[in-house]
C-alpha positions as CSV (number, residue, x, y, z in Angstrom):
1,M,8.8,2.5,-21.5
2,S,9.0,6.3,-21.7
3,G,7.5,9.3,-23.6
4,D,4.1,9.8,-25.2
5,N,4.4,6.7,-27.4
6,G,5.1,4.5,-24.4
7,R,2.1,5.9,-22.5
8,E,-0.2,5.4,-25.5
9,Q,0.9,1.8,-25.9
10,E,0.5,1.2,-22.1
11,R,-3.0,2.7,-22.3
12,D,-4.1,0.7,-25.3
13,E,-2.9,-2.6,-23.7
14,F,-4.9,-1.8,-20.5
15,F,-8.0,-0.9,-22.4
16,E,-7.8,-4.1,-24.5
17,G,-7.6,-6.1,-21.3
18,D,-10.4,-4.1,-19.8
19,S,-12.9,-5.8,-22.2
20,N,-12.5,-8.9,-20.1
21,L,-13.5,-7.4,-16.8
22,G,-17.2,-8.0,-17.1
23,D,-20.2,-5.7,-16.6
24,D,-20.0,-5.6,-12.9
25,A,-16.4,-4.4,-12.7
26,A,-16.9,-2.1,-15.7
27,S,-19.7,-0.2,-14.0
28,L,-17.6,1.0,-11.1
29,T,-17.7,4.6,-10.0
30,T,-14.5,5.6,-11.8
31,S,-14.1,4.0,-15.2
32,I,-10.8,3.5,-16.8
33,N,-10.4,6.5,-19.0
34,S,-7.8,8.8,-20.4
35,V,-7.6,11.1,-17.3
36,N,-6.1,8.2,-15.3
37,Y,-3.2,8.1,-17.8
38,T,-2.5,11.8,-17.6
39,Y,0.5,11.4,-15.3
40,Q,2.2,14.3,-13.6
41,Y,6.0,14.6,-13.9
42,E,8.0,16.4,-11.3
43,H,11.7,16.4,-10.3
44,G,12.4,13.5,-12.6
45,R,9.7,11.3,-11.1
46,R,6.2,10.3,-12.4
47,Y,3.0,10.5,-10.3
48,H,-0.7,9.7,-10.7
49,G,-3.1,12.1,-12.2
50,F,-5.7,12.4,-9.5
51,E,-5.6,16.0,-8.3
52,D,-7.4,15.6,-4.9
53,A,-5.8,12.4,-3.7
54,A,-3.6,12.5,-0.6
55,Y,-1.1,10.0,-2.0
56,L,2.0,11.8,-3.3
57,L,4.4,8.9,-3.8
58,P,5.7,8.2,-7.4
59,N,4.3,5.5,-9.7
60,D,7.3,5.2,-12.1
61,E,9.4,2.1,-12.7
62,K,11.7,2.9,-9.8
63,E,8.8,3.0,-7.4
64,Q,7.3,-0.2,-8.9
65,E,10.5,-2.0,-8.1
66,R,10.2,-0.7,-4.5
67,L,6.6,-1.9,-4.3
68,D,7.5,-5.3,-5.6
69,G,10.3,-5.5,-3.0
70,Q,7.9,-4.4,-0.3
71,H,5.7,-7.3,-1.3
72,Q,8.6,-9.7,-0.8
73,M,9.4,-8.1,2.6
74,W,5.8,-8.7,3.8
75,L,6.0,-12.3,2.6
76,M,9.2,-12.7,4.6
77,A,7.7,-11.1,7.7
78,L,4.6,-13.3,7.5
79,G,6.5,-16.5,7.0
80,G,5.7,-16.8,3.3
81,K,2.0,-16.2,3.8
82,L,-0.1,-13.8,1.7
83,H,-2.5,-13.4,4.7
84,I,-3.1,-14.6,8.2
85,A,-6.9,-14.5,8.2
86,P,-8.4,-18.0,8.4
87,L,-9.9,-18.1,4.9
88,R,-11.7,-21.1,3.4
89,K,-10.0,-22.7,0.4
90,D,-13.1,-22.2,-1.8
91,I,-13.6,-18.4,-1.4
92,Q,-15.3,-16.8,-4.4
93,S,-14.3,-13.1,-4.3
94,V,-11.4,-11.0,-3.1
95,L,-10.9,-7.2,-3.2
96,D,-7.4,-5.7,-2.9
97,I,-7.5,-2.0,-2.2
98,A,-4.5,0.1,-3.3
99,T,-3.1,-2.9,-5.2
100,G,0.0,-1.1,-6.5
101,T,1.8,-3.3,-9.0
102,G,-0.9,-5.9,-8.4
103,V,1.6,-8.6,-7.4
104,W,-0.3,-9.5,-4.2
105,A,-3.6,-9.8,-6.1
106,M,-2.0,-12.0,-8.8
107,D,-0.4,-14.3,-6.2
108,M,-3.7,-14.5,-4.4
109,A,-5.5,-15.4,-7.6
110,D,-3.0,-18.2,-8.1
111,E,-3.4,-19.5,-4.6
112,Y,-7.2,-19.3,-4.7
113,P,-8.2,-20.4,-8.2
114,S,-11.9,-20.5,-7.1
115,A,-11.9,-16.7,-6.4
116,K,-12.3,-13.7,-8.6
117,V,-9.6,-11.3,-7.4
118,V,-10.0,-7.5,-8.2
119,G,-7.3,-5.0,-7.4
120,T,-7.9,-1.2,-7.3
121,D,-5.4,1.6,-7.5
122,L,-4.9,5.3,-8.4
123,S,-2.4,4.3,-11.0
124,P,-2.7,1.9,-14.0
125,I,0.7,0.4,-13.3
126,Q,-0.4,-3.3,-13.2
127,P,0.3,-5.7,-16.0
128,N,-2.2,-5.8,-18.8
129,L,-4.7,-8.6,-18.4
130,K,-3.0,-10.8,-21.0
131,S,-0.2,-11.5,-18.5
132,V,-2.2,-12.0,-15.2
133,P,-4.2,-15.0,-14.0
134,P,-7.6,-15.4,-15.7
135,N,-9.3,-14.9,-12.3
136,C,-7.6,-11.5,-11.6
137,S,-8.4,-8.1,-12.9
138,F,-7.6,-4.4,-12.1
139,I,-9.6,-1.2,-11.8
140,V,-8.3,2.4,-11.7
141,E,-10.1,4.4,-9.0
142,D,-9.6,6.5,-5.9
143,S,-10.9,4.1,-3.2
144,E,-11.3,6.9,-0.8
145,G,-14.3,7.9,-2.9
146,P,-17.7,6.1,-3.0
147,W,-17.8,2.4,-3.7
148,V,-20.6,1.1,-6.0
149,W,-19.7,-2.6,-6.2
150,E,-22.7,-4.8,-7.2
151,E,-21.4,-7.7,-5.1
152,Q,-20.0,-8.5,-1.7
153,F,-16.6,-10.1,-1.1
154,D,-15.3,-13.0,1.0
155,F,-12.0,-11.1,1.7
156,I,-10.9,-7.5,1.5
157,H,-7.2,-6.8,1.8
158,S,-5.1,-3.6,1.9
159,R,-1.5,-2.8,2.5
160,T,0.3,0.4,3.7
161,L,-2.6,2.8,3.4
162,G,-1.3,4.7,6.4
163,S,0.7,7.2,4.3
164,T,-2.4,8.3,2.4
165,W,-5.6,7.4,4.2
166,R,-7.6,10.2,5.7
167,D,-10.8,8.5,6.8
168,W,-10.3,5.2,8.5
169,P,-13.8,5.0,10.0
170,G,-15.3,5.6,6.6
171,Y,-13.0,2.9,5.1
172,F,-14.0,0.4,7.7
173,N,-17.7,1.1,7.2
174,K,-17.4,0.5,3.4
175,C,-15.4,-2.7,4.0
176,F,-18.1,-3.9,6.4
177,H,-20.9,-3.1,3.9
178,Y,-19.1,-4.9,1.0
179,L,-18.0,-8.0,2.9
180,K,-20.2,-11.1,3.0
181,P,-21.4,-12.2,6.4
182,G,-18.5,-14.1,7.9
183,G,-16.0,-12.4,5.5
184,Y,-12.7,-11.1,6.6
185,L,-10.8,-7.8,6.4
186,E,-7.0,-7.8,6.7
187,L,-4.7,-4.8,6.9
188,H,-0.9,-4.7,6.7
189,E,0.3,-1.3,7.9
190,F,3.3,0.6,9.3
191,T,3.8,3.8,11.3
192,F,6.3,6.6,11.4
193,P,8.4,8.0,13.0
194,F,11.1,5.4,13.2
195,H,11.5,3.8,16.6
196,C,14.7,2.9,18.5
197,D,14.8,1.0,21.8
198,D,18.5,1.4,22.7
199,G,19.3,5.1,22.1
200,T,21.4,4.5,18.9
201,A,18.9,6.5,16.9
202,G,17.9,9.6,18.8
203,P,15.9,12.7,17.8
204,D,18.8,14.1,15.8
205,S,19.3,10.9,13.8
206,P,18.7,11.8,10.1
207,M,16.5,8.7,9.7
208,V,14.3,9.7,12.6
209,Q,14.2,13.3,11.3
210,W,13.2,12.1,7.8
211,S,10.3,10.1,9.2
212,R,9.2,13.0,11.3
213,H,9.3,15.3,8.2
214,F,7.3,12.6,6.3
215,N,4.7,12.7,9.1
216,A,4.5,16.5,9.0
217,A,4.1,16.5,5.2
218,A,1.4,13.8,5.4
219,A,-0.4,15.7,8.1
220,K,-0.7,18.7,5.7
221,G,-2.7,16.4,3.5
222,G,-5.0,15.3,6.3
223,V,-3.2,12.1,7.0
224,D,-2.1,10.9,10.5
225,M,0.7,8.5,10.0
226,E,0.4,7.1,13.6
227,T,-3.2,6.1,13.3
228,P,-2.4,2.5,12.0
229,A,-1.0,1.7,15.5
230,R,-4.5,2.0,17.0
231,L,-7.0,0.7,14.4
232,D,-8.4,-2.1,16.5
233,P,-11.0,0.0,18.4
234,L,-12.1,1.6,15.1
235,L,-12.6,-1.9,13.6
236,R,-14.8,-2.9,16.5
237,E,-16.8,0.4,16.3
238,A,-17.5,-0.4,12.6
239,G,-19.1,-3.7,13.8
240,F,-16.3,-6.2,13.2
241,V,-15.7,-9.1,15.6
242,D,-12.7,-11.4,16.3
243,V,-10.3,-8.5,15.8
244,T,-6.7,-9.4,16.0
245,K,-3.6,-7.2,16.1
246,L,0.0,-8.3,15.5
247,R,3.0,-6.0,15.9
248,L,6.3,-6.7,14.2
249,R,9.5,-4.7,13.7
250,L,11.2,-3.8,10.4
251,P,14.9,-3.2,11.4
252,F,16.8,-1.3,8.7
253,T,20.2,-2.8,7.8
254,G,19.2,-6.1,9.5
255,W,20.8,-5.2,12.8
256,S,18.4,-7.4,14.8
257,D,19.5,-10.6,16.7
258,D,16.2,-12.2,15.6
259,P,17.1,-14.2,12.4
260,E,13.8,-13.5,10.7
261,E,13.9,-9.8,11.5
262,K,17.5,-9.7,10.3
263,R,16.6,-11.3,7.0
264,Y,13.7,-9.2,5.9
265,G,15.1,-6.0,7.5
266,A,18.3,-6.3,5.6
267,F,16.4,-7.0,2.4
268,Y,14.1,-4.0,2.7
269,G,16.9,-1.7,3.7
270,K,18.7,-2.5,0.4
271,I,15.7,-1.9,-1.8
272,F,14.1,1.1,0.0
273,D,14.0,4.3,-2.0
274,W,14.3,7.4,0.2
275,G,13.5,9.5,-2.8
276,V,9.8,8.7,-2.5
277,S,9.6,11.7,-0.2
278,V,10.7,14.3,-2.7
279,A,7.1,15.4,-3.7
280,L,5.9,15.4,-0.1
281,F,8.8,17.6,1.0
282,T,8.7,20.0,-1.9
283,R,4.9,20.4,-2.3
284,R,3.8,20.1,1.4
285,L,6.8,21.4,3.3
286,G,8.1,24.0,0.8
287,W,11.6,22.5,0.5
288,S,13.6,23.0,-2.7
289,R,14.6,19.8,-4.6
290,E,18.2,20.6,-3.9
291,A,17.5,20.8,-0.1
292,V,15.7,17.5,-0.2
293,E,18.5,15.7,-2.1
294,L,21.2,17.2,0.2
295,F,19.3,16.0,3.3
296,L,18.8,12.5,1.8
297,V,22.6,12.1,1.5
298,D,22.8,12.2,5.3
299,V,19.7,10.0,5.7
300,R,21.2,7.3,3.4
301,K,24.5,7.3,5.3
302,N,22.6,7.0,8.6
303,A,20.5,4.2,7.2
304,A,23.6,2.2,6.1
305,D,25.2,2.3,9.6
306,T,24.6,-1.1,11.3
307,R,25.3,0.6,14.7
308,V,22.0,2.5,14.3
309,H,19.2,0.3,15.6
310,A,16.2,2.1,14.1
311,Y,13.1,0.2,13.0
312,I,9.7,0.7,11.5
313,P,6.7,-0.7,13.5
314,L,4.6,-3.0,11.4
315,Y,1.0,-3.9,12.2
316,I,-1.2,-6.7,10.9
317,Y,-4.9,-6.6,11.7
318,T,-7.6,-9.1,10.9
319,A,-11.3,-8.6,11.5
320,K,-14.5,-10.6,10.8
321,K,-17.9,-9.5,9.7
322,P,-20.4,-11.3,12.0
323,E,-22.2,-14.2,10.4
324,T,-25.5,-12.6,11.4
325,A,-24.8,-9.2,9.8
326,V,-26.3,-8.3,6.4
């Protein structure tokens, strides 16, 4: 789908589906309206239309394929599970922040038919509501802004906010407020720069340099890419209990001796799109598009070398709102 006619059809389908959301979801702070579909186009890629959002990754079909692949990688890393929080089978409500293509939310709706699952995102790239489970819906909004939900949730989930989130304490306070007593929050995160434990990817490695440039560009938008490594004290300060933290590795090219790491690392290395950094490097670091593309040639060669043992640290957090909280 491309061009103005494609965008009009996409918008009409989403609006038609929106009539099924119900009064509570329809009354959210940011309604689905034409400004959400005024995409920005730059360097051959498409981006969301929110001017003040820190998120500068694309939302076009190529990026949607990466996001769907990323979902599969997380499933592999978690042994096929959508979450590790100990949820009851009869939960009633789930909120998925920064849902992306909505694939996690739809899978969650299938696994928990008793629950109403709502996904929010900056971009309306989710399927129209005719093609999703009847207990799943999507809202276009910037979740870093105010939340005005009229209900509380049994479970709030978010994935890879670390490249865009500027106010983690504020996020955790909102999650705490909008969770039911005894409800769970779960976060699936990563950090940059790339790590290496055996010296095969030193400071001059193009992959490591790329991740450091990514961090620098994110920092210019107020984002600290290393914060997701230390979210557990912030969760406790927000009032959560039973906080758990799990650290995994994502080894590019599948170089690991661990069979599970090897499997999901090799998979993600094949579907990863280094070009997601173009807008960050051009807008925030002042690079030309030509300079970025030339640099990415070396990065891709480095990433394909199985002798380079670089990996991305992955973090999974769960946290519970106390039963006695309100």
